C-alpha positions as CSV (number, residue, x, y, z in Angstrom):
1,M,41.5,110.4,149.1
2,A,44.6,112.7,148.7
3,L,45.8,110.4,145.8
4,G,42.4,110.7,144.2
5,S,42.5,114.5,144.4
6,V,46.0,114.5,142.8
7,V,44.9,112.2,140.0
8,A,41.8,114.4,139.4
9,L,43.8,117.6,139.4
10,L,46.3,116.1,137.0
11,G,43.5,115.1,134.7
12,V,42.1,118.6,134.7
13,T,45.5,120.0,134.0
14,L,46.1,117.7,131.1
15,T,42.7,118.5,129.7
16,A,43.3,122.2,129.9
17,T,46.7,121.9,128.4
18,S,45.4,119.7,125.6
19,F,42.6,122.3,124.9
20,T,45.0,125.2,124.9
21,W,47.3,123.4,122.5
22,R,44.4,122.5,120.2
23,E,43.2,126.1,120.3
24,H,46.8,127.3,119.5
25,V,47.0,124.9,116.5
26,T,43.6,126.0,115.3
27,V,44.7,129.6,115.4
28,Q,48.0,128.9,113.7
29,R,46.3,126.8,110.9
30,A,44.1,129.6,109.6
31,D,41.9,128.6,106.6
32,G,43.4,131.3,104.4
33,K,40.8,134.0,105.0
34,E,42.9,135.5,107.8
35,L,46.0,135.3,105.7
36,S,44.4,137.3,102.9
37,G,43.8,140.1,105.3
38,L,47.5,140.6,106.2
39,S,49.0,143.9,105.4
40,A,51.0,143.9,102.1
41,R,53.3,146.4,103.7
42,D,54.1,144.1,106.7
43,Y,54.0,140.8,104.6
44,P,55.3,141.7,101.1
45,G,55.9,138.1,100.0
46,A,57.7,137.7,96.7
47,R,57.9,141.5,96.3
48,A,60.8,141.3,98.7
49,L,62.7,139.5,96.0
50,V,61.6,141.2,92.8
51,Q,61.1,144.7,94.1
52,H,63.5,144.7,97.0
53,V,60.8,145.7,99.4
54,R,61.8,145.9,103.1
55,V,60.6,143.0,105.2
56,P,59.7,143.9,108.8
57,K,60.7,141.6,111.6
58,L,57.3,140.1,112.4
59,R,56.0,136.6,113.0
60,M,56.2,134.3,110.1
61,R,53.0,134.0,108.1
62,P,51.9,131.5,106.9
63,T,53.3,129.4,109.7
64,V,55.0,126.0,109.3
65,L,51.8,124.5,110.5
66,E,49.9,125.9,107.5
67,A,52.5,125.0,104.9
68,K,51.4,121.4,104.4
69,N,47.9,122.6,103.5
70,D,49.1,125.4,101.2
71,L,48.1,123.6,98.0
72,P,47.0,124.7,94.6
73,L,43.3,124.9,93.8
74,S,43.5,122.1,91.2
75,T,44.8,119.7,93.9
76,K,42.0,120.6,96.3
77,D,39.4,120.4,93.4
78,G,40.6,116.9,92.3
79,C,41.8,118.4,88.9
80,I,45.1,116.6,88.6
81,S,45.4,112.9,87.9
82,D,47.4,111.1,90.6
83,W,50.2,108.5,90.0
84,T,47.7,105.7,89.4
85,N,44.9,107.5,87.7
86,P,45.2,107.4,83.8
87,A,42.3,109.8,83.3
88,L,42.7,113.2,81.6
89,I,40.9,115.7,83.8
90,N,39.9,119.1,82.5
91,C,38.9,121.8,84.9
92,T,38.4,125.5,84.2
93,Y,39.8,128.5,86.1
94,G,40.3,132.1,85.4
95,D,37.4,133.8,83.5
96,A,35.2,130.8,82.6
97,N,33.2,132.8,80.1
98,A,36.2,134.2,78.3
99,A,36.8,133.6,74.6
100,R,40.6,133.1,75.0
101,T,42.0,130.0,76.6
102,I,45.4,129.0,78.1
103,A,45.9,125.3,78.6
104,L,47.9,124.5,81.7
105,A,49.5,121.1,80.9
106,G,52.1,118.7,82.4
107,G,53.0,117.6,85.9
108,S,52.8,119.1,89.4
109,H,55.5,121.6,88.5
110,A,53.2,123.0,85.8
111,E,50.4,122.9,88.4
112,H,52.4,125.3,90.6
113,W,51.3,128.1,88.4
114,I,47.5,127.6,88.6
115,T,47.0,130.1,91.4
116,A,48.7,132.9,89.5
117,L,47.1,132.0,86.2
118,D,43.6,131.8,87.8
119,L,44.0,135.3,89.2
120,L,45.5,136.7,86.0
121,G,42.7,135.0,84.0
122,R,40.0,136.7,86.1
123,M,41.8,140.1,85.8
124,H,42.6,139.9,82.1
125,H,39.6,137.8,80.9
126,F,41.0,134.5,79.7
127,K,40.1,131.0,80.9
128,V,42.6,128.5,82.1
129,V,41.9,124.8,81.4
130,T,44.0,122.1,83.2
131,Y,45.6,119.0,81.6
132,L,47.6,117.8,84.6
133,K,49.1,114.5,86.0
134,M,51.4,114.0,88.9
135,G,55.1,113.6,87.9
136,C,54.2,113.7,84.2
137,P,55.6,116.6,82.2
138,L,54.9,116.7,78.4
139,S,57.6,114.6,76.8
140,T,58.1,112.1,74.0
141,E,60.0,109.8,76.4
142,E,58.6,106.3,75.8
143,V,59.7,105.0,79.2
144,P,59.3,107.9,81.6
145,L,60.9,107.7,85.0
146,I,59.6,109.1,88.2
147,M,61.8,112.0,89.3
148,G,63.7,111.0,92.5
149,N,63.5,107.2,92.6
150,N,63.8,106.6,88.8
151,A,61.0,104.1,88.9
152,A,59.4,103.3,85.5
153,Y,56.2,105.3,84.9
154,P,54.7,103.8,81.7
155,Q,51.3,105.3,82.5
156,C,52.8,108.8,82.0
157,H,53.7,108.1,78.4
158,Q,50.2,106.9,77.7
159,W,48.7,109.9,79.4
160,V,50.9,112.3,77.4
161,Q,49.8,110.8,74.1
162,K,46.2,111.2,75.1
163,T,46.7,114.7,76.3
164,M,48.6,115.9,73.2
165,A,45.8,114.6,71.0
166,K,43.2,116.4,73.1
167,L,45.2,119.7,73.1
168,I,45.5,119.6,69.3
169,A,41.8,119.0,69.1
170,D,40.9,121.7,71.6
171,R,43.2,124.3,70.0
172,P,43.8,126.6,73.0
173,D,45.3,130.0,72.3
174,Y,48.4,129.0,74.3
175,V,49.8,126.0,76.1
176,F,51.5,126.9,79.4
177,T,54.0,124.2,80.5
178,T,57.4,123.7,82.0
179,S,60.5,123.7,79.7
180,T,63.3,122.4,81.9
181,R,64.2,119.6,84.4
182,P,67.0,119.3,87.0
183,W,70.0,117.3,86.2
184,N,70.2,114.1,88.2
185,I,74.0,113.8,87.8
186,K,75.2,117.4,88.3
187,P,74.2,120.8,89.4
188,G,71.9,123.0,87.3
189,D,69.0,122.3,85.0
190,V,68.5,121.1,81.4
191,M,66.0,121.2,78.6
192,P,65.5,117.5,77.9
193,A,65.8,116.3,74.3
194,T,62.5,114.5,74.7
195,Y,60.7,117.9,75.0
196,I,61.7,118.9,71.5
197,G,59.2,116.7,69.9
198,I,56.4,118.2,72.0
199,W,57.4,121.8,70.9
200,Q,57.5,120.6,67.3
201,T,54.0,119.1,67.5
202,F,52.6,122.3,68.8
203,A,54.5,124.3,66.2
204,D,53.2,122.0,63.4
205,N,49.7,122.7,64.6
206,N,50.2,126.5,65.1
207,I,49.6,126.3,68.9
208,P,51.9,128.8,70.7
209,V,53.6,127.7,73.8
210,L,54.3,129.6,77.1
211,A,57.3,127.7,78.3
212,M,58.3,128.3,81.9
213,R,61.6,127.3,83.5
214,D,60.9,124.6,86.0
215,T,60.7,125.4,89.7
216,P,63.8,124.0,91.4
217,W,63.6,120.7,93.2
218,L,64.9,120.9,96.8
219,V,67.4,118.1,97.3
220,K,70.2,117.8,99.9
221,D,72.7,114.9,100.0
222,G,70.8,113.2,97.3
223,Q,67.5,113.2,99.2
224,P,64.4,115.5,98.9
225,F,63.7,117.6,101.9
226,E,60.8,119.7,103.2
227,P,61.7,123.3,104.0
228,A,58.7,123.6,106.4
229,D,60.2,120.8,108.5
230,C,63.6,122.4,108.5
231,L,62.0,125.7,109.6
232,A,60.0,124.0,112.3
233,K,63.3,122.6,113.7
234,G,64.7,126.2,114.0
235,G,66.3,126.7,110.6
236,N,66.2,129.9,108.7
237,A,65.8,131.0,105.0
238,S,69.5,130.2,104.3
239,S,69.9,126.9,106.1
240,C,66.5,125.6,104.8
241,G,67.1,126.8,101.3
242,I,69.4,125.6,98.5
243,K,72.1,127.4,96.5
244,R,70.9,128.8,93.2
245,S,73.9,127.3,91.4
246,D,73.0,123.8,92.7
247,V,69.6,123.9,90.9
248,L,69.7,126.5,88.1
249,A,72.3,126.9,85.4
250,D,73.7,130.4,84.9
251,H,71.9,130.4,81.5
252,N,68.3,129.3,80.9
253,P,68.9,126.2,78.8
254,T,65.5,126.7,77.1
255,L,66.8,129.8,75.3
256,D,69.2,127.7,73.2
257,F,66.2,126.4,71.3
258,V,64.3,129.7,70.7
259,E,65.5,130.1,67.1
260,Q,64.3,126.5,66.3
261,F,60.8,127.5,67.2
262,P,60.2,131.1,65.9
263,G,56.8,132.8,66.0
264,S,54.6,133.5,69.0
265,N,56.2,131.1,71.5
266,R,57.3,132.6,74.8
267,W,60.2,131.2,76.8
268,T,60.6,132.3,80.4
């Protein structure tokens, strides 16, 4: 009888502990609505970097538990072709009724910018139409390789050809895409020679380009790593980050090609 009581008590304790942990995870993994209500003074975000705003010592938000689900709208909406999907998927963000259009084109590193472009589009009245495929920047490379494992990615070349034809036919006011890639063999970044043909095609068709320097890829000891996992293990902003000099050259390599494409192109 005593043993039965102990087992029953242990069961209740485990159930209560399990419920408490699930409740804790639920609270930590807010759906985003709670995050949008955070004080801009207490959680300045990127303003801490660009405006040197003081960052109070408060709990990290979003938490490492939320990071995995911090995805762009286009991913959640199924508006980016995955590695095996050859389809060109167009979705509209920003001001859907606007006369002006920015085409967001390329791979997932172009997709990074959809959240900002969607907001800016609604604020300044332009629509944003997506032309996105995982791991597939706009390039004339006939045998593209997947960044990281260097596996052949022939479907990317076929998709780019189809996408370029569609972009020329659609004639957006601007094409927003990435302009650099990381070096595989040394620190820093580069504007691949296979991007030049893309810029030339747009120039020949009088389609201006908004070229954005690529977001750095986080790699340590030759392997990609997840900052959220590093933070969860007790790391900090320094130990879970990467040196700027390892991923970005002192000079934006895109700027070396500005004179080759005069006019209304923008290189950032």
